[in-house]
VEXTIGU-298376 format. One record per atom (N, C-alpha, C): residue number from 1; residue in three letters; atom name; x, y, z. Coordinates in nm, 2 decimals, always signed. Last residue first. Example, Ala and Ser with C-alpha at 12.3 -4.5 7.8 and 13.67 -1.06 7.14 Angstrom:
<pts>
+-----+-----+----+--------+--------+--------+
:   i :  aa : at :     xx :     yy :     zz :
+-----+-----+----+--------+--------+--------+
:   2 : SER :  N :  +1.28 :  -0.22 :  +0.71 :
:   2 : SER : CA :  +1.37 :  -0.11 :  +0.71 :
:   2 : SER :  C :  +1.29 :  +0.00 :  +0.79 :
:   1 : ALA :  N :  +1.32 :  -0.57 :  +0.78 :
:   1 : ALA : CA :  +1.23 :  -0.45 :  +0.78 :
:   1 : ALA :  C :  +1.32 :  -0.33 :  +0.78 :
+-----+-----+----+--------+--------+--------+
</pts>
This chain:
<pts>
+-----+-----+----+--------+--------+--------+
:   i :  aa : at :     xx :     yy :     zz :
+-----+-----+----+--------+--------+--------+
: 119 : UNK :  N :  +3.29 :  +7.58 : +10.21 :
: 119 : UNK : CA :  +3.41 :  +7.58 : +10.13 :
: 119 : UNK :  C :  +3.50 :  +7.73 : +10.13 :
: 118 : UNK :  N :  +3.10 :  +7.57 : +10.38 :
: 118 : UNK : CA :  +3.19 :  +7.47 : +10.40 :
: 118 : UNK :  C :  +3.31 :  +7.49 : +10.30 :
: 117 : UNK :  N :  +2.90 :  +7.78 : +10.33 :
: 117 : UNK : CA :  +2.98 :  +7.79 : +10.44 :
: 117 : UNK :  C :  +3.12 :  +7.68 : +10.45 :
: 116 : UNK :  N :  +2.88 :  +7.91 :  +9.99 :
: 116 : UNK : CA :  +2.87 :  +7.81 : +10.07 :
: 116 : UNK :  C :  +2.95 :  +7.80 : +10.20 :
: 115 : UNK :  N :  +2.76 :  +8.28 :  +9.97 :
: 115 : UNK : CA :  +2.85 :  +8.16 :  +9.95 :
: 115 : UNK :  C :  +2.84 :  +8.04 : +10.06 :
: 114 : UNK :  N :  +2.43 :  +8.41 :  +9.95 :
: 114 : UNK : CA :  +2.58 :  +8.39 : +10.02 :
: 114 : UNK :  C :  +2.64 :  +8.29 :  +9.97 :
: 113 : UNK :  N :  +2.52 :  +8.34 :  +9.64 :
: 113 : UNK : CA :  +2.49 :  +8.44 :  +9.72 :
: 113 : UNK :  C :  +2.40 :  +8.41 :  +9.84 :
: 112 : UNK :  N :  +2.71 :  +8.19 :  +9.37 :
: 112 : UNK : CA :  +2.62 :  +8.16 :  +9.48 :
: 112 : UNK :  C :  +2.62 :  +8.28 :  +9.60 :
: 111 : UNK :  N :  +2.75 :  +8.11 :  +9.02 :
: 111 : UNK : CA :  +2.75 :  +8.21 :  +9.14 :
: 111 : UNK :  C :  +2.68 :  +8.18 :  +9.24 :
: 110 : UNK :  N :  +2.97 :  +7.98 :  +8.76 :
: 110 : UNK : CA :  +2.84 :  +8.00 :  +8.85 :
: 110 : UNK :  C :  +2.89 :  +8.09 :  +8.97 :
: 109 : UNK :  N :  +2.98 :  +7.89 :  +8.44 :
: 109 : UNK : CA :  +3.06 :  +7.98 :  +8.53 :
: 109 : UNK :  C :  +2.91 :  +8.00 :  +8.63 :
: 108 : UNK :  N :  +3.06 :  +7.57 :  +8.23 :
: 108 : UNK : CA :  +2.98 :  +7.68 :  +8.31 :
: 108 : UNK :  C :  +3.04 :  +7.80 :  +8.42 :
: 107 : UNK :  N :  +3.10 :  +7.39 :  +7.96 :
: 107 : UNK : CA :  +3.16 :  +7.48 :  +8.07 :
: 107 : UNK :  C :  +3.06 :  +7.57 :  +8.12 :
: 106 : UNK :  N :  +3.07 :  +7.06 :  +7.84 :
: 106 : UNK : CA :  +3.00 :  +7.21 :  +7.85 :
: 106 : UNK :  C :  +3.08 :  +7.26 :  +7.97 :
: 105 : UNK :  N :  +3.20 :  +6.84 :  +7.57 :
: 105 : UNK : CA :  +3.21 :  +6.91 :  +7.73 :
: 105 : UNK :  C :  +3.12 :  +7.03 :  +7.72 :
: 104 : UNK :  N :  +2.97 :  +6.65 :  +7.35 :
: 104 : UNK : CA :  +3.09 :  +6.76 :  +7.36 :
: 104 : UNK :  C :  +3.08 :  +6.80 :  +7.51 :
: 103 : UNK :  N :  +2.76 :  +6.51 :  +7.32 :
: 103 : UNK : CA :  +2.88 :  +6.44 :  +7.29 :
: 103 : UNK :  C :  +2.99 :  +6.54 :  +7.30 :
: 102 : UNK :  N :  +2.51 :  +6.57 :  +7.60 :
: 102 : UNK : CA :  +2.58 :  +6.57 :  +7.47 :
: 102 : UNK :  C :  +2.70 :  +6.49 :  +7.44 :
: 101 : UNK :  N :  +2.42 :  +6.58 :  +7.85 :
: 101 : UNK : CA :  +2.38 :  +6.48 :  +7.77 :
: 101 : UNK :  C :  +2.46 :  +6.45 :  +7.63 :
: 100 : UNK :  N :  +2.51 :  +6.68 :  +8.13 :
: 100 : UNK : CA :  +2.56 :  +6.69 :  +7.99 :
: 100 : UNK :  C :  +2.53 :  +6.57 :  +7.91 :
:  99 : UNK :  N :  +2.33 :  +6.79 :  +8.37 :
:  99 : UNK : CA :  +2.35 :  +6.67 :  +8.30 :
:  99 : UNK :  C :  +2.39 :  +6.71 :  +8.18 :
:  98 : UNK :  N :  +2.29 :  +6.89 :  +8.71 :
:  98 : UNK : CA :  +2.32 :  +6.94 :  +8.60 :
:  98 : UNK :  C :  +2.36 :  +6.82 :  +8.52 :
:  97 : UNK :  N :  +2.02 :  +6.92 :  +8.96 :
:  97 : UNK : CA :  +2.13 :  +6.86 :  +8.92 :
:  97 : UNK :  C :  +2.18 :  +6.91 :  +8.76 :
:  96 : UNK :  N :  +1.85 :  +7.04 :  +9.27 :
:  96 : UNK : CA :  +1.87 :  +7.03 :  +9.12 :
:  96 : UNK :  C :  +1.97 :  +6.94 :  +9.09 :
:  95 : UNK :  N :  +1.62 :  +7.21 :  +9.51 :
:  95 : UNK : CA :  +1.71 :  +7.07 :  +9.47 :
:  95 : UNK :  C :  +1.73 :  +7.07 :  +9.30 :
:  94 : UNK :  N :  +1.63 :  +7.51 :  +9.61 :
:  94 : UNK : CA :  +1.58 :  +7.44 :  +9.51 :
:  94 : UNK :  C :  +1.68 :  +7.33 :  +9.49 :
:  93 : UNK :  N :  +1.73 :  +7.68 :  +9.83 :
:  93 : UNK : CA :  +1.66 :  +7.55 :  +9.86 :
:  93 : UNK :  C :  +1.62 :  +7.46 :  +9.75 :
:  92 : UNK :  N :  +1.69 :  +8.01 :  +9.70 :
:  92 : UNK : CA :  +1.75 :  +7.91 :  +9.78 :
:  92 : UNK :  C :  +1.67 :  +7.78 :  +9.81 :
:  91 : UNK :  N :  +1.63 :  +7.98 :  +9.32 :
:  91 : UNK : CA :  +1.62 :  +8.02 :  +9.44 :
:  91 : UNK :  C :  +1.67 :  +7.93 :  +9.58 :
:  90 : UNK :  N :  +1.86 :  +7.98 :  +9.04 :
:  90 : UNK : CA :  +1.76 :  +7.88 :  +9.13 :
:  90 : UNK :  C :  +1.74 :  +7.95 :  +9.27 :
:  89 : UNK :  N :  +1.86 :  +8.09 :  +8.69 :
:  89 : UNK : CA :  +1.84 :  +8.12 :  +8.84 :
:  89 : UNK :  C :  +1.79 :  +8.02 :  +8.93 :
:  88 : UNK :  N :  +2.05 :  +8.08 :  +8.41 :
:  88 : UNK : CA :  +1.95 :  +8.04 :  +8.50 :
:  88 : UNK :  C :  +1.96 :  +8.08 :  +8.66 :
:  87 : UNK :  N :  +2.16 :  +8.17 :  +8.07 :
:  87 : UNK : CA :  +2.17 :  +8.17 :  +8.24 :
:  87 : UNK :  C :  +2.05 :  +8.13 :  +8.30 :
:  86 : UNK :  N :  +2.33 :  +8.10 :  +7.75 :
:  86 : UNK : CA :  +2.20 :  +8.13 :  +7.85 :
:  86 : UNK :  C :  +2.22 :  +8.12 :  +8.01 :
:  85 : UNK :  N :  +2.54 :  +8.07 :  +7.64 :
:  85 : UNK : CA :  +2.51 :  +8.19 :  +7.63 :
:  85 : UNK :  C :  +2.37 :  +8.21 :  +7.72 :
:  84 : UNK :  N :  +2.46 :  +7.73 :  +7.52 :
:  84 : UNK : CA :  +2.55 :  +7.85 :  +7.55 :
:  84 : UNK :  C :  +2.48 :  +7.99 :  +7.53 :
:  83 : UNK :  N :  +2.17 :  +7.64 :  +7.69 :
:  83 : UNK : CA :  +2.23 :  +7.64 :  +7.58 :
:  83 : UNK :  C :  +2.34 :  +7.74 :  +7.61 :
:  82 : UNK :  N :  +1.97 :  +7.39 :  +7.89 :
:  82 : UNK : CA :  +2.04 :  +7.52 :  +7.88 :
:  82 : UNK :  C :  +2.12 :  +7.53 :  +7.78 :
:  81 : UNK :  N :  +1.64 :  +7.26 :  +7.93 :
:  81 : UNK : CA :  +1.77 :  +7.24 :  +7.86 :
:  81 : UNK :  C :  +1.84 :  +7.40 :  +7.85 :
:  80 : UNK :  N :  +1.52 :  +7.12 :  +8.21 :
:  80 : UNK : CA :  +1.52 :  +7.24 :  +8.12 :
:  80 : UNK :  C :  +1.65 :  +7.23 :  +8.06 :
:  79 : UNK :  N :  +1.29 :  +6.90 :  +8.39 :
:  79 : UNK : CA :  +1.42 :  +6.95 :  +8.33 :
:  79 : UNK :  C :  +1.40 :  +7.03 :  +8.23 :
:  78 : UNK :  N :  +1.12 :  +6.93 :  +8.70 :
:  78 : UNK : CA :  +1.12 :  +6.87 :  +8.58 :
:  78 : UNK :  C :  +1.28 :  +6.91 :  +8.52 :
:  77 : UNK :  N :  +1.07 :  +7.00 :  +8.95 :
:  77 : UNK : CA :  +0.96 :  +7.03 :  +8.85 :
:  77 : UNK :  C :  +1.00 :  +7.00 :  +8.74 :
:  76 : UNK :  N :  +1.30 :  +6.93 :  +9.08 :
:  76 : UNK : CA :  +1.19 :  +6.85 :  +9.12 :
:  76 : UNK :  C :  +1.07 :  +6.86 :  +9.03 :
:  75 : UNK :  N :  +1.52 :  +6.95 :  +8.81 :
:  75 : UNK : CA :  +1.49 :  +7.01 :  +8.97 :
:  75 : UNK :  C :  +1.37 :  +6.89 :  +8.98 :
:  74 : UNK :  N :  +1.81 :  +6.97 :  +8.62 :
:  74 : UNK : CA :  +1.70 :  +6.91 :  +8.65 :
:  74 : UNK :  C :  +1.66 :  +6.95 :  +8.78 :
:  73 : UNK :  N :  +1.92 :  +7.11 :  +8.31 :
:  73 : UNK : CA :  +1.91 :  +7.15 :  +8.46 :
:  73 : UNK :  C :  +1.78 :  +7.06 :  +8.49 :
:  72 : UNK :  N :  +2.15 :  +6.99 :  +8.06 :
:  72 : UNK : CA :  +2.03 :  +6.97 :  +8.12 :
:  72 : UNK :  C :  +2.04 :  +7.03 :  +8.28 :
:  71 : UNK :  N :  +2.36 :  +7.19 :  +7.85 :
:  71 : UNK : CA :  +2.35 :  +7.10 :  +7.97 :
:  71 : UNK :  C :  +2.17 :  +7.08 :  +8.01 :
:  70 : UNK :  N :  +2.59 :  +7.26 :  +7.61 :
:  70 : UNK : CA :  +2.47 :  +7.27 :  +7.67 :
:  70 : UNK :  C :  +2.44 :  +7.18 :  +7.76 :
:  69 : UNK :  N :  +2.87 :  +7.46 :  +7.50 :
:  69 : UNK : CA :  +2.81 :  +7.36 :  +7.51 :
:  69 : UNK :  C :  +2.66 :  +7.38 :  +7.54 :
:  68 : UNK :  N :  +3.00 :  +7.72 :  +7.74 :
:  68 : UNK : CA :  +3.04 :  +7.68 :  +7.61 :
:  68 : UNK :  C :  +2.94 :  +7.54 :  +7.63 :
:  67 : UNK :  N :  +2.89 :  +7.90 :  +7.92 :
:  67 : UNK : CA :  +3.00 :  +7.94 :  +7.86 :
:  67 : UNK :  C :  +3.00 :  +7.86 :  +7.73 :
:  66 : UNK :  N :  +2.61 :  +7.93 :  +8.10 :
:  66 : UNK : CA :  +2.66 :  +7.85 :  +8.00 :
:  66 : UNK :  C :  +2.78 :  +7.90 :  +7.90 :
:  65 : UNK :  N :  +2.58 :  +8.05 :  +8.42 :
:  65 : UNK : CA :  +2.58 :  +8.09 :  +8.29 :
:  65 : UNK :  C :  +2.66 :  +7.97 :  +8.20 :
:  64 : UNK :  N :  +2.39 :  +8.01 :  +8.72 :
:  64 : UNK : CA :  +2.48 :  +7.96 :  +8.61 :
:  64 : UNK :  C :  +2.44 :  +8.01 :  +8.49 :
:  63 : UNK :  N :  +2.33 :  +8.12 :  +9.06 :
:  63 : UNK : CA :  +2.32 :  +8.13 :  +8.92 :
:  63 : UNK :  C :  +2.39 :  +8.06 :  +8.83 :
:  62 : UNK :  N :  +2.15 :  +8.10 :  +9.31 :
:  62 : UNK : CA :  +2.23 :  +8.05 :  +9.26 :
:  62 : UNK :  C :  +2.22 :  +8.08 :  +9.10 :
:  61 : UNK :  N :  +2.13 :  +8.19 :  +9.70 :
:  61 : UNK : CA :  +2.06 :  +8.20 :  +9.56 :
:  61 : UNK :  C :  +2.19 :  +8.17 :  +9.45 :
:  60 : UNK :  N :  +2.15 :  +7.97 :  +9.97 :
:  60 : UNK : CA :  +2.22 :  +8.03 :  +9.86 :
:  60 : UNK :  C :  +2.11 :  +8.08 :  +9.73 :
:  59 : UNK :  N :  +2.05 :  +7.80 : +10.17 :
:  59 : UNK : CA :  +2.07 :  +7.96 : +10.19 :
:  59 : UNK :  C :  +2.09 :  +8.05 : +10.08 :
:  58 : UNK :  N :  +2.05 :  +7.55 : +10.03 :
:  58 : UNK : CA :  +1.94 :  +7.59 : +10.16 :
:  58 : UNK :  C :  +1.92 :  +7.76 : +10.14 :
:  57 : UNK :  N :  +2.12 :  +7.40 :  +9.80 :
:  57 : UNK : CA :  +2.20 :  +7.51 :  +9.87 :
:  57 : UNK :  C :  +2.08 :  +7.58 :  +9.94 :
:  56 : UNK :  N :  +2.13 :  +7.08 :  +9.68 :
:  56 : UNK : CA :  +2.06 :  +7.19 :  +9.74 :
:  56 : UNK :  C :  +2.14 :  +7.26 :  +9.81 :
:  55 : UNK :  N :  +2.15 :  +6.82 :  +9.44 :
:  55 : UNK : CA :  +2.23 :  +6.93 :  +9.53 :
:  55 : UNK :  C :  +2.11 :  +7.02 :  +9.57 :
:  54 : UNK :  N :  +2.04 :  +6.48 :  +9.42 :
:  54 : UNK : CA :  +2.04 :  +6.64 :  +9.39 :
:  54 : UNK :  C :  +2.11 :  +6.70 :  +9.47 :
:  53 : UNK :  N :  +2.11 :  +6.17 :  +9.28 :
:  53 : UNK : CA :  +2.04 :  +6.25 :  +9.38 :
:  53 : UNK :  C :  +2.04 :  +6.40 :  +9.33 :
:  52 : UNK :  N :  +2.43 :  +6.11 :  +9.15 :
:  52 : UNK : CA :  +2.29 :  +6.06 :  +9.21 :
:  52 : UNK :  C :  +2.23 :  +6.15 :  +9.28 :
:  51 : UNK :  N :  +2.62 :  +6.29 :  +9.07 :
:  51 : UNK : CA :  +2.61 :  +6.17 :  +9.00 :
:  51 : UNK :  C :  +2.46 :  +6.10 :  +9.03 :
:  50 : UNK :  N :  +2.50 :  +6.62 :  +9.08 :
:  50 : UNK : CA :  +2.58 :  +6.50 :  +9.13 :
:  50 : UNK :  C :  +2.53 :  +6.39 :  +9.06 :
:  49 : UNK :  N :  +2.59 :  +6.56 :  +8.76 :
:  49 : UNK : CA :  +2.64 :  +6.61 :  +8.90 :
:  49 : UNK :  C :  +2.54 :  +6.69 :  +8.95 :
:  48 : UNK :  N :  +2.66 :  +6.35 :  +8.48 :
:  48 : UNK : CA :  +2.58 :  +6.41 :  +8.57 :
:  48 : UNK :  C :  +2.64 :  +6.46 :  +8.71 :
:  47 : UNK :  N :  +2.79 :  +6.31 :  +8.17 :
:  47 : UNK : CA :  +2.82 :  +6.33 :  +8.28 :
:  47 : UNK :  C :  +2.71 :  +6.39 :  +8.38 :
:  46 : UNK :  N :  +2.79 :  +6.29 :  +7.86 :
:  46 : UNK : CA :  +2.73 :  +6.20 :  +7.93 :
:  46 : UNK :  C :  +2.75 :  +6.19 :  +8.10 :
:  45 : UNK :  N :  +3.12 :  +6.49 :  +7.84 :
:  45 : UNK : CA :  +2.99 :  +6.42 :  +7.76 :
:  45 : UNK :  C :  +2.92 :  +6.32 :  +7.88 :
:  44 : UNK :  N :  +3.21 :  +6.69 :  +8.15 :
:  44 : UNK : CA :  +3.25 :  +6.59 :  +8.02 :
:  44 : UNK :  C :  +3.11 :  +6.53 :  +7.97 :
:  43 : UNK :  N :  +3.16 :  +6.99 :  +8.25 :
:  43 : UNK : CA :  +3.11 :  +6.86 :  +8.26 :
:  43 : UNK :  C :  +3.14 :  +6.79 :  +8.12 :
:  42 : UNK :  N :  +3.32 :  +7.22 :  +8.46 :
:  42 : UNK : CA :  +3.32 :  +7.17 :  +8.31 :
:  42 : UNK :  C :  +3.28 :  +7.03 :  +8.34 :
:  41 : UNK :  N :  +3.27 :  +7.51 :  +8.64 :
:  41 : UNK : CA :  +3.24 :  +7.38 :  +8.62 :
:  41 : UNK :  C :  +3.25 :  +7.34 :  +8.46 :
:  40 : UNK :  N :  +3.37 :  +7.78 :  +8.86 :
:  40 : UNK : CA :  +3.36 :  +7.68 :  +8.74 :
:  40 : UNK :  C :  +3.32 :  +7.56 :  +8.73 :
:  39 : UNK :  N :  +3.24 :  +8.05 :  +9.06 :
:  39 : UNK : CA :  +3.32 :  +7.92 :  +9.03 :
:  39 : UNK :  C :  +3.31 :  +7.90 :  +8.89 :
:  38 : UNK :  N :  +3.23 :  +8.26 :  +9.34 :
:  38 : UNK : CA :  +3.21 :  +8.24 :  +9.21 :
:  38 : UNK :  C :  +3.28 :  +8.13 :  +9.18 :
:  37 : UNK :  N :  +3.00 :  +8.41 :  +9.60 :
:  37 : UNK : CA :  +3.11 :  +8.29 :  +9.56 :
:  37 : UNK :  C :  +3.10 :  +8.27 :  +9.41 :
:  36 : UNK :  N :  +2.94 :  +8.66 :  +9.79 :
:  36 : UNK : CA :  +2.93 :  +8.58 :  +9.69 :
:  36 : UNK :  C :  +3.02 :  +8.50 :  +9.67 :
:  35 : UNK :  N :  +2.93 :  +8.75 : +10.09 :
:  35 : UNK : CA :  +2.87 :  +8.80 : +10.00 :
:  35 : UNK :  C :  +2.84 :  +8.74 :  +9.88 :
:  34 : UNK :  N :  +3.10 :  +8.74 : +10.30 :
:  34 : UNK : CA :  +2.98 :  +8.66 : +10.33 :
:  34 : UNK :  C :  +2.87 :  +8.70 : +10.22 :
:  33 : UNK :  N :  +3.39 :  +8.75 : +10.14 :
:  33 : UNK : CA :  +3.29 :  +8.77 : +10.26 :
:  33 : UNK :  C :  +3.19 :  +8.69 : +10.29 :
:  32 : UNK :  N :  +3.40 :  +8.59 :  +9.85 :
:  32 : UNK : CA :  +3.40 :  +8.72 :  +9.88 :
:  32 : UNK :  C :  +3.33 :  +8.74 : +10.02 :
:  31 : UNK :  N :  +3.57 :  +8.38 :  +9.66 :
:  31 : UNK : CA :  +3.47 :  +8.37 :  +9.80 :
:  31 : UNK :  C :  +3.48 :  +8.48 :  +9.85 :
:  30 : UNK :  N :  +3.64 :  +8.25 :  +9.34 :
:  30 : UNK : CA :  +3.63 :  +8.37 :  +9.43 :
:  30 : UNK :  C :  +3.55 :  +8.33 :  +9.53 :
:  29 : UNK :  N :  +3.65 :  +7.99 :  +9.23 :
:  29 : UNK : CA :  +3.72 :  +8.09 :  +9.21 :
:  29 : UNK :  C :  +3.75 :  +8.19 :  +9.29 :
:  28 : UNK :  N :  +3.55 :  +7.66 :  +9.31 :
:  28 : UNK : CA :  +3.55 :  +7.80 :  +9.36 :
:  28 : UNK :  C :  +3.67 :  +7.88 :  +9.32 :
:  27 : UNK :  N :  +3.45 :  +7.40 :  +9.09 :
:  27 : UNK : CA :  +3.57 :  +7.47 :  +9.14 :
:  27 : UNK :  C :  +3.53 :  +7.63 :  +9.19 :
:  26 : UNK :  N :  +3.26 :  +7.11 :  +9.08 :
:  26 : UNK : CA :  +3.25 :  +7.25 :  +9.10 :
:  26 : UNK :  C :  +3.36 :  +7.32 :  +9.16 :
:  25 : UNK :  N :  +3.37 :  +6.85 :  +8.85 :
:  25 : UNK : CA :  +3.35 :  +6.92 :  +9.00 :
:  25 : UNK :  C :  +3.35 :  +7.05 :  +9.00 :
:  24 : UNK :  N :  +3.42 :  +6.77 :  +8.59 :
:  24 : UNK : CA :  +3.32 :  +6.72 :  +8.66 :
:  24 : UNK :  C :  +3.30 :  +6.74 :  +8.82 :
:  23 : UNK :  N :  +3.69 :  +6.98 :  +8.62 :
:  23 : UNK : CA :  +3.64 :  +6.86 :  +8.55 :
:  23 : UNK :  C :  +3.55 :  +6.78 :  +8.64 :
:  22 : UNK :  N :  +3.85 :  +7.20 :  +8.71 :
:  22 : UNK : CA :  +3.70 :  +7.18 :  +8.74 :
:  22 : UNK :  C :  +3.62 :  +7.06 :  +8.66 :
:  21 : UNK :  N :  +4.07 :  +7.18 :  +8.58 :
:  21 : UNK : CA :  +4.07 :  +7.15 :  +8.74 :
:  21 : UNK :  C :  +3.93 :  +7.13 :  +8.78 :
:  20 : UNK :  N :  +4.01 :  +7.32 :  +8.33 :
:  20 : UNK : CA :  +4.03 :  +7.17 :  +8.32 :
:  20 : UNK :  C :  +4.04 :  +7.11 :  +8.46 :
:  19 : UNK :  N :  +3.94 :  +7.54 :  +8.44 :
:  19 : UNK : CA :  +3.83 :  +7.48 :  +8.38 :
:  19 : UNK :  C :  +3.87 :  +7.33 :  +8.37 :
:  18 : UNK :  N :  +4.20 :  +7.64 :  +8.49 :
:  18 : UNK : CA :  +4.13 :  +7.62 :  +8.59 :
:  18 : UNK :  C :  +3.99 :  +7.54 :  +8.56 :
:  17 : UNK :  N :  +4.32 :  +7.68 :  +8.23 :
:  17 : UNK : CA :  +4.37 :  +7.55 :  +8.33 :
:  17 : UNK :  C :  +4.27 :  +7.54 :  +8.45 :
:  16 : UNK :  N :  +4.16 :  +7.87 :  +8.13 :
:  16 : UNK : CA :  +4.15 :  +7.73 :  +8.05 :
:  16 : UNK :  C :  +4.20 :  +7.62 :  +8.17 :
:  15 : UNK :  N :  +4.25 :  +8.07 :  +8.30 :
:  15 : UNK : CA :  +4.11 :  +8.02 :  +8.31 :
:  15 : UNK :  C :  +4.07 :  +7.87 :  +8.24 :
:  14 : UNK :  N :  +4.49 :  +8.10 :  +8.20 :
:  14 : UNK : CA :  +4.48 :  +8.06 :  +8.34 :
:  14 : UNK :  C :  +4.33 :  +8.01 :  +8.38 :
:  13 : UNK :  N :  +4.46 :  +8.20 :  +7.95 :
:  13 : UNK : CA :  +4.53 :  +8.07 :  +7.99 :
:  13 : UNK :  C :  +4.51 :  +8.02 :  +8.12 :
:  12 : UNK :  N :  +4.31 :  +8.43 :  +8.02 :
:  12 : UNK : CA :  +4.24 :  +8.33 :  +7.93 :
:  12 : UNK :  C :  +4.31 :  +8.20 :  +7.96 :
:  11 : UNK :  N :  +4.36 :  +8.57 :  +8.36 :
:  11 : UNK : CA :  +4.37 :  +8.57 :  +8.18 :
:  11 : UNK :  C :  +4.32 :  +8.41 :  +8.15 :
:  10 : UNK :  N :  +4.16 :  +8.70 :  +8.54 :
:  10 : UNK : CA :  +4.22 :  +8.59 :  +8.56 :
:  10 : UNK :  C :  +4.23 :  +8.58 :  +8.41 :
:   9 : UNK :  N :  +4.23 :  +8.97 :  +8.78 :
:   9 : UNK : CA :  +4.21 :  +8.93 :  +8.66 :
:   9 : UNK :  C :  +4.27 :  +8.81 :  +8.63 :
:   8 : UNK :  N :  +4.10 :  +9.17 :  +9.05 :
:   8 : UNK : CA :  +4.17 :  +9.04 :  +9.03 :
:   8 : UNK :  C :  +4.13 :  +9.00 :  +8.89 :
:   7 : UNK :  N :  +4.17 :  +9.52 :  +9.11 :
:   7 : UNK : CA :  +4.09 :  +9.42 :  +9.07 :
:   7 : UNK :  C :  +4.18 :  +9.28 :  +9.03 :
:   6 : UNK :  N :  +4.37 :  +9.63 :  +9.44 :
:   6 : UNK : CA :  +4.33 :  +9.61 :  +9.27 :
:   6 : UNK :  C :  +4.26 :  +9.49 :  +9.23 :
:   5 : UNK :  N :  +4.34 :  +9.58 :  +9.68 :
:   5 : UNK : CA :  +4.27 :  +9.67 :  +9.64 :
:   5 : UNK :  C :  +4.25 :  +9.66 :  +9.48 :
:   4 : UNK :  N :  +4.58 :  +9.42 :  +9.74 :
:   4 : UNK : CA :  +4.44 :  +9.33 :  +9.77 :
:   4 : UNK :  C :  +4.32 :  +9.44 :  +9.72 :
:   3 : UNK :  N :  +4.77 :  +9.62 :  +9.73 :
:   3 : UNK : CA :  +4.76 :  +9.50 :  +9.63 :
:   3 : UNK :  C :  +4.64 :  +9.44 :  +9.62 :
:   2 : UNK :  N :  +4.66 :  +9.92 :  +9.81 :
:   2 : UNK : CA :  +4.72 :  +9.81 :  +9.86 :
:   2 : UNK :  C :  +4.68 :  +9.73 :  +9.73 :
:   1 : UNK :  N :  +4.78 : +10.26 :  +9.73 :
:   1 : UNK : CA :  +4.68 : +10.16 :  +9.70 :
:   1 : UNK :  C :  +4.75 : +10.02 :  +9.75 :
+-----+-----+----+--------+--------+--------+
</pts>
């Protein structure tokens, strides 16, 4: 069996390090061919991503899972609060932003399918 055929495991300490690298900026962990991209985001209190305007992934189905804390997901249709343990789905082309309006950091795991082409 080839080394590349083995499952890739990210241990807790490494995951904590990567979350620190993902401070207020989406960090890609895995990008598998043209199928899926998985990453992390750690938003500090009173932080919005993007800072102005909205993100849009025209071709990507997007999922986010709140690992810790809570955030507001804003779209052209309004805002929805997401709490720890909750997951969201955005269909391709949905304009959106994520805002941590709390006093504690928020940590999210995100998935895009297909992956962004520029990362």
